[in-house]
N, C-alpha and C positions, 0 to 999 in steps of 0.2 A: 504494500500499500504506500507508505511514506518512508522509504528506506534510502540510505546513502546511494547516490549515484556513482560515486567513486571513493576510493580509500582515503582521500584527503578531506572528506566531509567530516566536520567535527560533531561530536555528541550534541553540542549546543544548536549547530545548524540543523541537524536532524530533528532535535526537539522543537525547534522554532517551526519547522515545516509541519510537524504533527500537531502543534498547538494551533497553527493556522487552519488546518483541516478540521480540527475539533471545533474551533470558533465558527467556522462556516456551517458546520453541521448543526450546531446548537441555534445559531441565528436563524437558519432555515426552519427551525422548530419553534421560533417565536421568542427565544431569549434574547436580552439586550446586554451588550458588554457594559460593565461598570469599570473594571480595571483589569489589566493584564500583567502578570509577573509581579504581583504585590509581595513586597518583602518587609519583614519587621526590621527595625534598625538594630545594629549590633551583631555580634557573633552568636551562633548557637540558636538563632531565631528560626522562623519559618518563612515559607514561600508558598504562595498560591498561584497556580498557573493562570486561571481565569476566574473572575468574579462577575457573575451574571445575574440578571433579574428576570424572573418569569412574568408573564402578563398579569398574574394575580398578585405580584408584588413580593414574592419570596426571593430572598437573596440566596444564590446558589454559588458555593465555593467548589470549583472544579479542578480536580487533579487529572492531567492528561498523561497517560502512560503508554509507552510504546515497546513492543517486542517483536523480534523476527520470527519467533515460533512460540507455540504454547507448551513447549516441552517442559518447562519449569513452572507451570501453572498459568502462564499467560500474563498479559500486562497488568490486569486487574489485581491479580494475585501478588503483585509486587508492591502493592500499597499496604505495607504491614503496619504494626502498632506504633513503631517509632515514627514512621512517615505520617501517619494519622495524628499523632500528638503534635507534631510540628505544624501541620496544616490547621489543627484546632487552635494552637497557640496563635498563629497568624491571623486567623478568623477573629478571635477574641480581640486582638489588637485593632484590627481593622474596624470592628464594631464599636470601639471606644468613641468614634466620632459621631455616633448616633445618640440622641437623647433617649429615644425609645427604639431599641434594636427591632428590625423587621423579622418576620418569620424566616428561618434559614435552614439549609440542608447542605450535606456534603456528597457531591457526586463524583464519579470516576468516568472518564471517557477513554476506553481502551482501543488503541489503534494496533491492529495486527494484520498479517497478510490476508486473512480472510475477510476483513473489512473493520468497520468502526462499531463499537458497542457502547451505549450510554447507560451506565448503571446509576439510576436515581436513588438518593438516600443510601449510598454504598456503606456509609458508617455513620455513627452518631457522636456527638460531643460528650456524651455520658458523663 
C-alpha cells in the first residue's frame, strides 16, 4: 500500500506518506483535521499523529501504524501499552486548552499491504 519506493526512503518519509493516506481516508468519511503530529513539550512526552473531529463533535486522537506484513500481529497490534500511555498523556496535555473537554476517543488506522483498516475506540484512557 504505502511502502518505500527505494532503500533511501527514511522511516519518517514512509510514515508521512502513511499519515497522508490515513488523513485522506478519514476526511472522506467526514472527519475534520484539527492538528497533525501534536507533541507534548520536553523529553519523554507523547505524540499524536492526527487529531480529528467527527461531525457530532467528538475529538478523535488517531495513531497511524504501518507494517509490511501481518506476520507479527499487524500494524494495529504494534500499539502496545507503552505507546497507548504516551498517546493518552499527549491527549490529556492537548485537552488542557479546553475549559470543558469534548467527548473523545482513541482510534488506530492500520496501513498494511491488504489495505487500510480504521479501528474506532481501539483503546481507552482508563
